[in-house]
Each structure stands twice: as structure tokens, then as C-alpha cells.
DRENVOLUM-268005 format. One record per residue (C-alpha): residue in one letter; x, y, z. Coordinates in steps of 0.02 Angstrom, whole numbers, padded with zeros to 5 digits, always signed. Example, Ala and Ser with C-alpha at 12.3 -4.5 7.8 and 13.67 -1.06 7.14 Angstrom:
REM residues 2
a+00615-00225+00390 s+00684-00053+00357 
//
This chain:
REM residues 60
m+01998+00934+00355 t+02073+00760+00370 d+02254+00717+00404 g+02282+00619+00246 p+02204+00522+00104 v+02047+00422+00138 n+02032+00243+00082 l+01859+00241+00001 n+01850+00051-00001 r+01877+00047+00187 v+01742+00180+00215 r+01621+00086+00104 k+01652-00078+00195 q+01634+00004+00366 r+01468+00081+00315 a+01406-00088+00250 r+01462-00172+00411 a+01368-00043+00516 e+01210-00068+00412 r+01219-00257+00430 q+01243-00240+00618 a+01093-00123+00631 r+00985-00245+00534 a+01046-00389+00644 d+01000-00290+00800 q+00825-00258+00731 n+00801-00443+00693 a+00865-00492+00864 a+00738-00377+00945 r+00599-00441+00834 f+00635-00628+00830 g+00756-00659+00973 r+00630-00712+01104 t+00616-00870+01205 k+00474-00992+01180 a+00399-00941+01348 q+00399-00758+01296 k+00313-00800+01132 i+00179-00903+01221 l+00151-00764+01349 e+00133-00630+01214 e+00014-00740+01115 a-00092-00770+01271 e-00097-00584+01311 a-00149-00542+01134 d-00284-00677+01138 k-00352-00610+01303 a-00355-00432+01236 r-00447-00492+01080 r-00577-00586+01185 t-00603-00435+01298 l-00630-00323+01148 d-00753-00446+01071 q-00852-00451+01234 h-00878-00263+01228 r-00934-00262+01048 r-01111-00204+01014 e-01218-00312+00905 e-01311-00226+00766 k-01494-00266+00738 
//
């Protein structure tokens, strides 16, 4: 078992800190892009959309 008593407030605060850090990492991955990266991704998505539309069959 453990060596001594456990401070439950400290454990609770450490867990909350870890959760906040994990959420911050997710947000950094999702929103932490440069303007050039955002423009490039938007252009790639637009090109893919146009390519897909060109291959679409028209119904009679």
C-alpha cells in the first residue's frame, strides 16, 4: 500500500490540473494553426469538393 496518509485535496487538484492540460492540448491541436495552414487546408478541402462534384452523375 502507500507509505502514509494521502492528501485528498492534493489528489483532486492534481487530477483537475491533468484534465485541464489534456483539454488545452486538444484545443492547441484543433485551433493552434497558422493562417497559412488554415488557408492551405481550406483550399485542399475546396479542391476535393470540386473534384467530387465533377464526378457526380446527373439524374434524369
